[in-house]
C-alpha positions as CSV (number, residue, x, y, z in Angstrom):
1,X,118.4,58.2,57.4
2,X,117.2,61.0,55.3
3,X,118.3,64.6,55.8
4,X,115.8,67.1,56.9
5,X,115.7,69.0,53.6
6,X,114.7,65.8,51.8
7,X,112.1,65.0,54.4
8,X,110.5,68.5,54.1
9,X,110.4,68.0,50.3
10,X,108.9,64.5,50.6
11,X,106.3,65.6,53.2
12,X,105.3,68.5,50.9
13,X,104.1,66.0,48.3
14,X,101.4,64.7,50.5
15,X,98.0,66.3,50.4
16,X,96.5,65.2,53.7
17,X,97.3,64.2,57.2
18,X,96.6,60.5,56.6
19,X,99.3,60.3,53.9
20,X,101.8,62.1,56.1
21,X,100.9,59.9,59.0
22,X,101.5,56.8,56.9
23,X,104.9,58.1,55.7
24,X,105.8,58.8,59.3
25,X,105.1,55.2,60.2
26,X,107.1,54.0,57.2
27,X,110.1,56.1,58.5
28,X,109.7,54.5,61.9
29,X,109.7,51.0,60.3
30,X,113.0,51.7,58.7
31,X,114.8,52.5,62.0
32,X,117.3,49.9,62.8
33,X,116.5,48.1,66.0
34,X,118.4,49.2,69.1
35,X,120.6,46.7,70.8
36,X,118.9,45.4,73.9
37,X,121.9,46.3,76.0
38,X,120.9,50.0,75.6
39,X,117.3,49.5,76.7
40,X,118.1,50.5,80.2
41,X,117.0,53.3,82.6
42,X,120.2,55.2,81.8
43,X,119.1,55.8,78.2
44,X,115.3,55.8,78.8
45,X,113.5,59.1,78.0
46,X,111.2,60.2,80.8
47,X,108.1,62.1,80.0
48,X,107.0,59.8,77.1
49,X,103.9,57.7,77.3
50,X,105.5,55.0,75.3
51,X,109.0,53.6,76.1
52,X,111.8,55.5,74.3
53,X,115.5,55.0,74.6
54,X,118.0,57.5,73.3
55,X,121.8,56.7,73.1
56,X,124.2,59.6,72.3
57,X,127.1,59.2,69.9
58,X,129.8,61.8,69.7
59,X,132.1,61.9,66.7
60,X,134.6,64.7,67.5
61,X,132.5,67.9,67.3
62,X,129.4,66.2,65.8
63,X,126.6,64.6,67.7
64,X,124.2,61.8,66.6
65,X,122.2,59.2,68.4
66,X,120.6,55.8,68.3
67,X,117.1,55.5,69.5
68,X,114.1,53.1,69.6
69,X,110.6,53.0,70.9
70,X,107.9,50.4,71.5
71,X,105.4,52.6,69.6
72,X,105.6,52.8,65.8
73,X,104.4,56.4,65.5
74,X,107.0,57.4,68.0
75,X,109.6,55.6,66.0
76,X,108.6,57.9,63.1
77,X,109.1,60.9,65.3
78,X,112.5,59.6,66.2
79,X,113.4,59.2,62.5
80,X,112.5,62.9,62.0
81,X,114.5,63.9,65.0
82,X,117.5,61.9,63.7
83,X,117.3,63.8,60.4
84,X,117.0,67.2,62.2
85,X,120.0,66.6,64.4
86,X,122.2,64.6,61.9
87,X,125.8,65.6,62.0
88,X,125.2,68.8,64.0
89,X,127.7,70.2,66.4
90,X,126.9,70.5,70.0
91,X,126.6,74.3,69.5
92,X,124.2,73.9,66.6
93,X,122.0,71.4,68.6
94,X,121.4,74.0,71.3
95,X,120.0,76.5,68.7
96,X,117.7,74.1,66.8
97,X,114.0,74.9,67.2
98,X,112.5,71.5,66.5
99,X,108.9,72.7,66.4
100,X,109.7,74.8,63.4
101,X,110.8,71.7,61.5
102,X,107.7,69.8,62.5
103,X,105.6,72.7,61.3
104,X,107.4,72.7,57.9
105,X,106.7,69.0,57.6
106,X,103.0,69.7,58.3
107,X,103.2,67.5,61.5
108,X,103.2,70.0,64.2
109,X,99.5,70.7,64.3
110,X,98.6,67.0,64.1
111,X,100.6,65.7,67.1
112,X,98.5,65.1,70.1
113,X,99.5,66.9,73.3
114,X,101.0,63.7,74.7
115,X,103.0,63.0,71.5
116,X,104.2,66.6,71.5
117,X,105.2,66.3,75.2
118,X,107.0,63.1,74.4
119,X,108.8,64.7,71.4
120,X,109.9,67.6,73.6
121,X,111.1,65.1,76.2
122,X,113.3,63.5,73.5
123,X,114.6,66.9,72.5
124,X,115.4,67.7,76.2
125,X,117.3,64.5,76.4
126,X,119.3,65.3,73.3
127,X,120.1,68.8,74.7
128,X,121.0,67.2,78.0
129,X,123.6,65.0,76.2
130,X,124.8,67.9,74.2
131,X,125.4,69.9,77.4
132,X,127.4,67.0,78.8
133,X,129.7,66.9,75.8
């Protein structure tokens, strides 16, 4: 998965929302499928219109996650969140302002209210896992 700096650079090359939207979908298509054993209520993210599962992975001090959705656009959002949170410590996770990154990517103003709520539900789940670490 790409790091956030590379994503910001790549998204800056696109002139309009359609190109950014298409690239977001491409990112989602590259996500590895989540093993069916994780598609349970335990890992399901509430507050999303589509189905989203988020599985935490802790490697010592650093946090990462596996995730999947039944909606391709949401998979793209997951890919961006993975880049934002990649190899961050629990302490760093709590300080990240995700909406700032989406604004830098030029995505913030184009997400519908329901997609924004879903994204923030994913962020809340990530922070929940970080608090439990």
